[in-house]
DRENMARFI-532938 format. One record per residue (C-alpha): y, z, x negated; residue in one letter; residue number from 1. Coordinates in steps of 0.02 Angstrom, whole numbers, plus 32768, in hexadecimal, padded with zeros to 4 digits. Layout:
<pafis>
PAFI    c2    c3    c1  gukol  vopa
PAFI     Y     Z     X      A   NUM
...
</pafis>
This chain:
<pafis>
PAFI    c2    c3    c1  gukol  vopa
PAFI  B0BF  0303  829B      M     1
PAFI  B08A  024E  8285      E     2
PAFI  B09D  0260  81C9      D     3
PAFI  B026  02F4  81C6      L     4
PAFI  AFA7  0297  8230      L     5
PAFI  AFAE  0204  81B7      E     6
PAFI  AF9E  0275  811E      I     7
PAFI  AEFD  02C0  8162      W     8
PAFI  AEBC  0218  819F      R     9
PAFI  AEC7  01DC  80EB      K    10
PAFI  AE78  027D  80AB      A    11
PAFI  ADE4  0261  8120      Y    12
PAFI  ADC1  01B9  80CF      Q    13
PAFI  AD58  0216  804F      I    14
PAFI  ACD6  0240  80D4      V    15
PAFI  AC5F  01A9  80C2      P    16
PAFI  AC54  01C6  8006      A    17
PAFI  AC39  0280  8026      Q    18
PAFI  ABAB  0259  809D      L    19
PAFI  AB56  01F2  8016      A    20
PAFI  AB58  028B  7FA4      Q    21
PAFI  AAE1  02E6  801A      M    22
PAFI  AA4F  0283  7FD5      K    23
PAFI  AA62  02E3  7F32      K    24
PAFI  AA2C  0387  7F83      V    25
PAFI  A977  03A5  7F55      S    26
PAFI  A943  0428  7FD5      R    27
PAFI  A991  048B  8063      A    28
PAFI  A932  0508  80CC      V    29
PAFI  A95F  054D  8177      T    30
PAFI  A922  05EE  81C8      A    31
PAFI  A8F6  0645  8238      F    32
PAFI  A913  060E  82ED      N    33
PAFI  A8D0  0569  832C      T    34
PAFI  A8B4  0549  83E5      N    35
PAFI  A8C6  04C8  8470      I    36
PAFI  A969  04BC  84D1      D    37
PAFI  A964  0489  8587      A    38
PAFI  AA16  0449  85A1      V    39
PAFI  AA68  0435  864A      V    40
PAFI  AB1B  040A  8678      K    41
PAFI  AB56  0475  8708      I    42
PAFI  ABE9  0450  877B      S    43
PAFI  AC5D  04CD  87C9      G    44
PAFI  AC19  0499  8873      K    45
PAFI  AB65  04BE  883F      R    46
PAFI  AB9C  0563  87F3      L    47
PAFI  ABE7  0595  889B      A    48
PAFI  AB40  056A  88EE      E    49
PAFI  AAE3  05D7  8872      L    50
PAFI  AB5C  0667  8891      A    51
PAFI  AB30  065A  8949      Q    52
PAFI  AA74  0651  8926      I    53
PAFI  AA76  06F6  88C5      V    54
PAFI  AAF2  0747  893F      D    55
PAFI  AB74  0761  88B8      L    56
PAFI  AC0B  07CB  88E8      R    57
PAFI  ACB7  07D5  8894      P    58
PAFI  AC91  0881  884C      E    59
PAFI  ABF8  0838  87F5      D    60
PAFI  AC69  07D3  8782      L    61
PAFI  ACA5  0872  872C      V    62
PAFI  AC1C  0898  86AF      C    63
PAFI  AC02  08D6  85FE      T    64
PAFI  AB45  08C0  8601      E    65
PAFI  AB0C  0820  85AC      T    66
PAFI  AA51  0826  85CB      F    67
PAFI  A9FC  07C3  8653      L    68
PAFI  A9A8  083E  86C9      H    69
PAFI  A9B0  07CE  8763      S    70
PAFI  A9DF  071F  879D      P    71
PAFI  AA88  0768  87CF      K    72
PAFI  AAA8  078F  8717      D    73
PAFI  AA84  06DA  86EA      V    74
PAFI  AB06  069B  8764      V    75
PAFI  AB8D  0717  8734      R    76
PAFI  AB6F  06F1  867D      G    77
PAFI  AB8E  0639  869F      I    78
PAFI  AC28  0663  8705      I    79
PAFI  AC6F  06D1  867B      K    80
PAFI  AC60  0645  85FC      C    81
PAFI  AC9D  05C0  8677      F    82
PAFI  AD3A  0621  86A8      I    83
PAFI  AD68  064C  85F5      N    84
PAFI  AD2C  05AC  85A0      G    85
PAFI  ACC2  0611  8527      I    86
PAFI  AC10  060B  84E4      A    87
PAFI  AB98  069D  84F1      E    88
PAFI  AADE  06B8  84E3      E    89
PAFI  AA89  073B  854F      W    90
PAFI  A9D6  0772  8538      L    91
PAFI  A94C  077F  85B9      C    92
PAFI  A8A8  07DE  85A9      E    93
PAFI  A866  07BA  8658      D    94
PAFI  A7FE  071D  866E      R    95
PAFI  A825  071C  8729      N    96
PAFI  A8DD  0700  8702      I    97
PAFI  A8B0  0672  868B      Y    98
PAFI  A849  0621  8715      E    99
PAFI  A8DB  0636  878F      W   100
PAFI  A94D  05DB  8714      M   101
PAFI  A8CE  0550  86FC      A   102
PAFI  A8C3  0537  87B8      Q   103
PAFI  A97B  054B  87E5      N   104
PAFI  A9D2  0503  874C      L   105
PAFI  A955  0485  8707      G   106
PAFI  A98D  0419  8676      Y   107
PAFI  A9D7  036F  8651      D   108
PAFI  A981  0360  85A9      R   109
PAFI  A91D  03BD  8526      L   110
PAFI  A95C  03C8  8474      Q   111
PAFI  A94B  042C  83D5      M   112
PAFI  A988  04DE  83E6      G   113
PAFI  A9A6  0572  8375      G   114
PAFI  AA1A  056C  82E0      Q   115
PAFI  A98D  0551  8264      A   116
PAFI  A947  04BE  82C6      G   117
PAFI  A9F0  046F  82E8      I   118
PAFI  AA29  047F  8234      V   119
PAFI  A984  0438  81F5      A   120
PAFI  A99B  039A  825C      N   121
PAFI  AA50  0389  8225      V   122
PAFI  AA2B  039B  816C      L   123
PAFI  A997  0325  8178      A   124
PAFI  A9FB  0298  81C8      V   125
PAFI  AA85  02B4  8147      L   126
PAFI  AA09  0285  80C0      G   127
PAFI  A9D7  0327  8067      V   128
PAFI  A939  02FC  8004      K   129
PAFI  A8D0  0384  8057      E   130
PAFI  A8FB  03F7  80E6      V   131
PAFI  A87F  0480  8110      C   132
PAFI  A893  04D7  81B9      A   133
PAFI  A848  057E  81E7      H   134
PAFI  A7E6  0582  828A      T   135
PAFI  A796  0615  82E3      S   136
PAFI  A744  05A0  8360      S   137
PAFI  A728  04E6  8349      V   138
PAFI  A6C7  0498  83DA      P   139
PAFI  A6D9  03DE  83F6      K   140
PAFI  A76E  03F3  846B      L   141
PAFI  A7CB  0454  83E4      Q   142
PAFI  A798  03DC  8359      A   143
PAFI  A7DD  0349  83BB      E   144
PAFI  A88B  0397  83BA      Q   145
PAFI  A88F  037F  82FD      F   146
PAFI  A8CB  02DA  82BA      L   147
PAFI  A840  025F  8297      N   148
PAFI  A86C  025E  81E0      S   149
PAFI  A802  0270  8144      D   150
PAFI  A882  02E0  80ED      N   151
PAFI  A875  0366  8174      L   152
PAFI  A7E0  03DB  8163      V   153
PAFI  A7A4  0480  81A7      T   154
PAFI  A718  04FA  8180      V   155
PAFI  A698  053B  81FB      D   156
PAFI  A65A  05EE  81FC      K   157
PAFI  A5C6  05BE  818F      N   158
PAFI  A638  057B  8107      G   159
PAFI  A61E  04C2  812B      F   160
PAFI  A6B9  045E  80FD      V   161
PAFI  A6D4  03BE  815D      G   162
PAFI  A74F  0349  81AE      K   163
PAFI  A7A0  03B2  8236      A   164
PAFI  A79A  032A  82BB      Y   165
PAFI  A6DE  0316  82A9      D   166
PAFI  A6B0  03CF  82BA      M   167
PAFI  A64A  0408  8350      N   168
PAFI  A60F  04BD  8352      C   169
PAFI  A5BA  04BC  83FB      V   170
PAFI  A5AB  057A  8403      E   171
PAFI  A668  0592  83F4      D   172
PAFI  A6D6  05AC  848E      E   173
PAFI  A774  0542  84A5      P   174
PAFI  A813  05AB  8497      L   175
PAFI  A891  0567  8515      V   176
PAFI  A948  059D  8525      H   177
PAFI  A9B9  056E  85B8      Q   178
PAFI  AA5E  0522  8580      I   179
PAFI  AADB  0516  860F      I   180
PAFI  AB72  04A9  85E3      E   181
PAFI  AC14  0494  8644      F   182
PAFI  ACAB  0423  8636      A   183
PAFI  AD62  0449  8617      R   184
PAFI  ADCA  0434  86B4      G   185
PAFI  AD39  044E  872D      D   186
PAFI  AD5E  04C2  87BF      V   187
PAFI  ACF5  0554  87FE      F   188
PAFI  AD24  059D  88A7      E   189
PAFI  ACEA  064C  88D0      F   190
PAFI  AD24  06D2  894A      A   191
PAFI  ADC2  0672  8976      G   192
PAFI  ADF3  0656  88C0      Q   193
PAFI  ADF6  05B6  885A      K   194
PAFI  ADC9  05C0  87A3      Y   195
PAFI  ADEA  052E  872D      V   196
PAFI  AD7E  0526  8691      C   197
PAFI  ADF8  0526  85FC      P   198
PAFI  AD7F  04E1  857A      K   199
PAFI  ACD9  0488  8578      A   200
PAFI  AC54  0502  8540      N   201
PAFI  ABA8  0549  8569      R   202
PAFI  AB44  05E1  859D      F   203
PAFI  AA9B  0600  854D      I   204
PAFI  AA12  0662  85A5      A   205
PAFI  A988  068C  852C      T   206
PAFI  A8D4  06BB  8555      Y   207
PAFI  A877  06B0  84B1      D   208
PAFI  A7EB  0726  8481      T   209
PAFI  A7E1  06ED  83CB      A   210
PAFI  A894  06D7  8392      N   211
PAFI  A8CF  0772  83EF      V   212
PAFI  A856  07D1  837F      E   213
PAFI  A883  076E  82E2      L   214
PAFI  A7CF  0742  82BB      R   215
PAFI  A7D5  0703  8209      I   216
PAFI  A755  0680  81D9      N   217
PAFI  A709  06BD  8136      Q   218
PAFI  A6C6  0610  810F      G   219
PAFI  A77A  05D3  810A      F   220
PAFI  A7AD  0661  8096      I   221
PAFI  A71F  063B  801D      K   222
PAFI  A74F  0584  8017      Y   223
PAFI  A807  05AA  7FF6      I   224
PAFI  A7D8  0627  7F6F      N   225
PAFI  A773  059E  7F1D      K   226
PAFI  A7ED  050B  7F25      V   227
PAFI  A899  055F  7F2B      G   228
PAFI  A937  051A  7F7D      F   229
PAFI  A9E9  04E0  7F5F      D   230
PAFI  AA29  0523  8005      Y   231
PAFI  A9E3  059A  8087      M   232
PAFI  AA32  05AC  8133      V   233
PAFI  AA00  064F  8189      L   234
PAFI  AA18  0674  8241      S   235
PAFI  A9C3  06B9  82DC      G   236
PAFI  A9EA  0772  82C5      F   237
PAFI  AA59  0770  8360      H   238
PAFI  A9BC  076B  83CB      N   239
PAFI  A987  0819  8391      L   240
PAFI  A998  08B3  83FD      T   241
PAFI  A985  096D  83DD      Q   242
PAFI  A8FC  0977  8461      T   243
PAFI  A893  08FC  83FD      R   244
PAFI  A8A5  0953  8354      S   245
PAFI  A936  08E3  8322      G   246
PAFI  A97F  095C  82A4      L   247
PAFI  A8D8  096D  824D      E   248
PAFI  A8C5  08B1  8245      K   249
PAFI  A970  089F  81F3      I   250
PAFI  A943  0928  8176      E   251
PAFI  A8A2  08CC  814D      N   252
PAFI  A8FE  0827  8136      T   253
PAFI  A979  086B  80B5      V   254
PAFI  A8FB  0878  8025      P   255
PAFI  A8B6  07CD  8055      L   256
PAFI  A962  077D  8044      V   257
PAFI  A983  07DC  7FA3      Q   258
PAFI  A8DF  079D  7F5A      K   259
PAFI  A909  06EA  7F8D      L   260
PAFI  A9B0  06F9  7F35      K   261
PAFI  A960  0743  7E9A      Q   262
PAFI  A8DE  06B9  7E90      D   263
PAFI  A95F  062F  7EB2      N   264
PAFI  A9F8  0662  7E4C      P   265
PAFI  AA48  05B5  7E61      H   266
PAFI  AA23  05A8  7F1B      G   267
PAFI  AAAA  05D0  7F9B      I   268
PAFI  AA7B  0639  8033      I   269
PAFI  AAE7  0627  80CE      H   270
PAFI  AADF  0699  8167      L   271
PAFI  AB15  0649  820A      E   272
PAFI  AB4B  06C9  828A      L   273
PAFI  AB3E  06B6  8345      A   274
PAFI  AB78  0715  83DD      S   275
PAFI  AB14  07B7  83CF      T   276
PAFI  AB19  081D  846E      Q   277
PAFI  AAC6  08BB  842A      D   278
PAFI  AB56  090D  83CC      K   279
PAFI  AAE5  097A  835F      I   280
PAFI  AA85  08E0  8328      I   281
PAFI  AB28  0882  830D      R   282
PAFI  AB6A  090B  829B      K   283
PAFI  AAC6  0911  8239      A   284
PAFI  AACA  0855  821C      I   285
PAFI  AB7B  0861  81DA      L   286
PAFI  AB62  08FA  816F      Q   287
PAFI  AAB4  08DB  812A      K   288
PAFI  AA9A  081E  8123      L   289
PAFI  AB48  07D6  810C      A   290
PAFI  AB6B  0832  8068      P   291
PAFI  AACD  07EF  8014      I   292
PAFI  AAE4  0736  803B      V   293
PAFI  AB5B  06B9  7FEA      D   294
PAFI  ABAE  0675  8086      S   295
PAFI  ABC9  06A0  813D      V   296
PAFI  ABFB  062C  81CC      G   297
PAFI  AC40  065C  8276      L   298
PAFI  ACB1  061F  8303      N   299
PAFI  AD4A  0674  834B      E   300
PAFI  ACEA  06D6  83CF      R   301
PAFI  AC69  0711  8352      E   302
PAFI  ACF6  0743  82DE      A   303
PAFI  AD44  07B2  8363      L   304
PAFI  AC99  07FA  838E      E   305
PAFI  AC83  0824  82D6      A   306
PAFI  AD2E  0877  82D2      A   307
PAFI  AD00  08DB  836C      E   308
PAFI  AC77  0939  830F      V   309
PAFI  ACBF  0937  825E      L   310
PAFI  AD79  0952  8278      I   311
PAFI  AD90  098A  832D      P   312
PAFI  AE45  09C0  8315      E   313
PAFI  AE77  090E  82E5      K   314
PAFI  AE06  08C2  8368      F   315
PAFI  AE65  0921  83F0      T   316
PAFI  AF04  08C8  83B9      H   317
PAFI  AEB6  081D  839D      W   318
PAFI  AE5E  0812  8444      Q   319
PAFI  AF04  0826  849E      K   320
PAFI  AF5F  07A5  8434      A   321
PAFI  AF65  06E8  8445      E   322
PAFI  AED4  069B  83E5      L   323
PAFI  AF3C  0634  836C      S   324
PAFI  AF12  05ED  82C0      A   325
PAFI  AF7D  0671  8266      P   326
PAFI  AF27  06FD  82C5      L   327
PAFI  AE7A  06B8  829B      L   328
PAFI  AEA9  06AD  81E4      L   329
PAFI  AED5  0765  81ED      D   330
PAFI  AE2C  0787  823E      V   331
PAFI  ADD3  0722  81B7      L   332
PAFI  AE28  0780  8129      R   333
PAFI  AE02  082A  8175      A   334
PAFI  AD4C  07FB  8195      L   335
PAFI  AD31  07BA  80E5      K   336
PAFI  AD6F  0860  80A0      E   337
PAFI  ACF2  08BB  810F      Q   338
PAFI  AC5D  0848  80F0      L   339
PAFI  AC6D  083C  8032      H   340
PAFI  AC26  078C  8041      T   341
PAFI  AC60  070E  7FBB      P   342
PAFI  AC85  0686  803D      R   343
PAFI  ACAE  0691  80F6      V   344
PAFI  ACCF  05FB  8165      Q   345
PAFI  AD1F  0606  8211      L   346
PAFI  AD1F  056F  8283      H   347
PAFI  AD86  0564  8321      F   348
PAFI  ADD2  04DF  838F      Y   349
PAFI  AE33  0467  8322      G   350
PAFI  AE1F  04BD  827A      T   351
PAFI  ADA1  04FD  81FB      Y   352
PAFI  ADD0  0589  8183      L   353
PAFI  AD71  05BF  80E8      T   354
PAFI  AD9E  0656  807F      L   355
PAFI  AD3A  0668  7FDF      Q   356
PAFI  AD3D  06C6  7F3B      N   357
PAFI  AD9B  0673  7EAC      K   358
PAFI  ACF9  0666  7E48      D   359
PAFI  AC8F  061F  7ED5      F   360
PAFI  AC18  0599  7E96      V   361
PAFI  AC64  0513  7F08      I   362
PAFI  AD16  04E3  7EDA      A   363
PAFI  AD9C  04E2  7F63      P   364
PAFI  ADB4  0425  7F60      E   365
PAFI  ACF8  040A  7F70      A   366
PAFI  ACF5  0485  7FFF      N   367
PAFI  AD80  0425  8052      K   368
PAFI  AD1E  0382  8044      R   369
PAFI  AC86  03D6  8091      G   370
PAFI  ACEF  0418  8120      M   371
PAFI  AD37  036B  8144      M   372
PAFI  AC87  0322  8144      L   373
PAFI  AC53  03AB  81BE      A   374
PAFI  ACE9  0389  822E      A   375
PAFI  ACBF  02D0  8236      T   376
PAFI  AC06  02E9  825A      V   377
PAFI  AC2D  0371  82DB      A   378
PAFI  ACA7  02FC  8334      A   379
PAFI  AC23  0274  8331      S   380
PAFI  ABA6  02EB  837F      K   381
PAFI  AC24  031D  8405      A   382
PAFI  AC50  0269  842B      G   383
PAFI  ABA0  0221  842F      L   384
PAFI  AB3A  02B7  8465      G   385
PAFI  AAC8  02B0  83CD      N   386
PAFI  AAC2  027E  8316      I   387
PAFI  AA09  025D  8308      E   388
PAFI  AA23  01B2  82B9      R   389
PAFI  AA81  0198  8215      P   390
PAFI  AAF0  0113  8263      E   391
PAFI  AB34  0198  82DB      N   392
PAFI  AB73  020C  8253      L   393
PAFI  AC16  01B2  8231      L   394
PAFI  AC41  0181  82E4      W   395
PAFI  ACDF  01EA  82D8      A   396
PAFI  AD0D  01AB  822B      N   397
PAFI  ADBE  0166  8228      G   398
PAFI  ADF3  01C0  82C6      K   399
PAFI  AE91  0228  82BA      S   400
PAFI  AE93  02E5  82B9      I   401
PAFI  AECC  0337  835A      G   402
PAFI  AF81  0365  837A      L   403
PAFI  AF4F  041A  8394      S   404
PAFI  AEF4  0413  82EC      S   405
PAFI  AF95  03DE  8298      A   406
PAFI  AFF3  0467  82F3      D   407
PAFI  AF78  04E7  82AE      N   408
PAFI  AF96  04AB  81FC      M   409
PAFI  B052  04B6  8211      R   410
PAFI  B043  0565  8259      A   411
PAFI  AFD7  059C  81C6      L   412
PAFI  B04F  054E  8149      A   413
PAFI  B0E0  05AA  8198      E   414
PAFI  B081  064F  8193      L   415
PAFI  B059  0634  80DA      L   416
PAFI  B10B  05FC  80B1      H   417
PAFI  B0B8  0564  8063      N   418
PAFI  B0EC  04BF  80B6      P   419
PAFI  B076  045A  8047      A   420
PAFI  AFE0  04B6  8090      F   421
PAFI  AFEF  0454  8132      A   422
PAFI  AFCF  03B5  80CE      E   423
PAFI  AF4F  03EB  804B      N   424
PAFI  AEF5  047F  809B      G   425
PAFI  AED4  04E0  7FFA      V   426
PAFI  AF2D  057A  7FB8      T   427
PAFI  AF13  062A  7F75      E   428
PAFI  AF12  06B3  7FF6      Y   429
PAFI  AF04  076D  7FCD      F   430
PAFI  AEAD  0747  7F29      G   431
PAFI  AE30  06CD  7F76      A   432
PAFI  AE2A  0611  7F92      D   433
PAFI  AE5A  05DB  8042      L   434
PAFI  AE25  052F  807D      I   435
PAFI  AE55  04E8  8127      A   436
PAFI  AE39  0440  8178      V   437
PAFI  AE79  03FF  8220      P   438
PAFI  ADEF  03B0  8285      T   439
PAFI  ADD0  0316  82EE      I   440
PAFI  ADCD  034A  83A5      I   441
PAFI  AD63  02F0  8427      V   442
PAFI  ADA0  0304  84D9      E   443
PAFI  AD15  0323  8558      N   444
PAFI  AC88  0338  84D8      P   445
PAFI  ABDA  0307  850E      K   446
PAFI  AB90  03A2  84BD      T   447
PAFI  ABC5  043F  8462      L   448
PAFI  AB19  0488  8444      V   449
PAFI  AAFD  04AB  838C      G   450
PAFI  ABAD  0478  835D      M   451
PAFI  ABD2  0514  82F7      G   452
PAFI  AB2E  0506  829A      D   453
PAFI  AB54  0451  8273      T   454
PAFI  AC02  047B  8233      I   455
PAFI  ABCF  050C  81C5      S   456
PAFI  AB36  04BC  8177      S   457
PAFI  AB8A  0415  814F      I   458
PAFI  AC27  046A  810E      S   459
PAFI  ABBE  04C9  808F      L   460
PAFI  AB33  0450  8061      V   461
PAFI  ABAB  03BC  8068      G   462
PAFI  AC27  040C  7FF0      A   463
PAFI  AC03  03AB  7F51      R   464
</pafis>
């Protein structure tokens, strides 16, 4: 095992040089969801107090509904994620519930929220020459969540392009999401039972009138049509619901994405998935948007959610099995066949997997370098809590991969009957290129918000 750890430690030495390559990227754009995250760390003790406040009963924990109709739903959503160590996002359409959360949960800090906003900050600090972020609402409070950096711009609804940090559309309403984080090993006691949180994670409660309706800023679209892009990272569709014409909005977005691809033949469009509670919307995203982009990113939970609506017969088996690296590779292969997307990346604890067409524009070795850069920056973010300053990016550089990461690589190599795969992470798999990297693991991370977005965007844009 020590030999494998040393092999990958040496492989990761390429990361500083790979980071320097980011400055060669001319323009990356991110769309469509940008908001403000109100982040609070909740303890098991406080969770028990909240359960008492809303008069939660044991039978209330059994639920399939994932919308927030009452404060009780907020608490049981947190409990579900706490007990299982998972991340979910539930939507709220009632301002009274949002105000209850603000009063009873509060926040420890405000930070950039929404995949588009988070990715924009990440790519800007990494040195991309220009990053343009889509905003549906950009009051001063939102603008101040952007990095104070000249290479990060946004466009207001009137088409004015300016430094994102300096924007101040006074008529716009701040869009605030509650991010409730919890720690691995914390204990929640309820109805005579003790529950130990198996993994640090978070529950997101979203009340957002603009992003829930996917309001697309036409000023942004006009600017992108004019200047073009090297990379576009799309996200935010998980906020849609059938009740708010979500299917129609996806249908309307398809020709927009197709036109962007047509006008930017050398640009790469990536779709970042998220936990989508409305299954009809989830299926539409996967069947209508995923096939027309170049790349898709998702985590293990999102992968299983995708399987649930695309290949339910396999999902029934997978959800009962142990969530191992070999199983997730099987999930990845099956999903790629369903999505017809040239490149799909799956990130999970300890390992990133990419499965891409043999003729994909980014070579496997370059993809591997991008994934190692992403793993280092993600570990730095977990260890420090933020990567807003360039000197924070390589905090994890030189640290060893985790033992469980090495175990995953060995398990994959055994499955593939390819011992060398554990050491080099590149092979052919069912006619496609498979790339895997073991990751640096930070115990007791200071934050996990936006981690998947960070991983996916850097893996792709950093693959040079």
